C-alpha angles and dihedrals in degrees: 000000000000123000110284094014111134129208118242105269113261095241092060096054120108129196136208111205102194102135127104118272087231088080089076094108090061091049092050089052090050091052090045091057096059098091093051092047092047090049093049091055099040109030096088094048122107116236090249092052091049096046102044112109110241120226093330093312138093126313121239089258091054093050090051093042089050091059089051091047090056093059085085089061090048088056093047090051092048088052090050091052091047090052094045095235114173097226126046118233108263124245119242097252091193090060090221093168092057096039090052097041125103095232093134091053093058126083110260089242089061093049091050092045092051090049090049094048095048095046093047089052089052092048091050089054094047091053093059093064122098118243094257092057090074092064093057114114143201135175119271105210102199094048094038094225140113106249126199121215089256092050091054091055093049087050090052092045089052088050091053089050091048092055094041090053089053089049090050090049092052090048091052094044093052090043093234097145 
């Protein structure tokens, strides 16, 4: 990404989930890799580099904290799929938890540790489900589509990548690596 180039805002992205549900093991591995990738990017940053807001937006710590905050939504959606509800619980599109959190006041090591702990808990839960669970589906209201379990995890993995790309962009812009 060139200097000044901005990623397409998350809300404008669209997905086409037309792959077999049997790809779920690869999706789980993609999700499992998030903490290591985040650590690789952020471990050498100073706390001031990681907590400085960038161009009126979020800091690196806030981006990483936001991903950890969304693990609660992942759990809610897993519960919804387990219960066979027809409509998935909505996300808080105002990101109140992240906006009101103290991510920037914490050491970067603590933000990374929280992200790792929460993601590992999610992965442990995902690994308990039988193969056919990943083909279950429910309606995603904001996107206006029926989403299978595997689609939901691709969506969250894409969300991880979106925020890690923004973090990488900030790191390059501030010349931290």
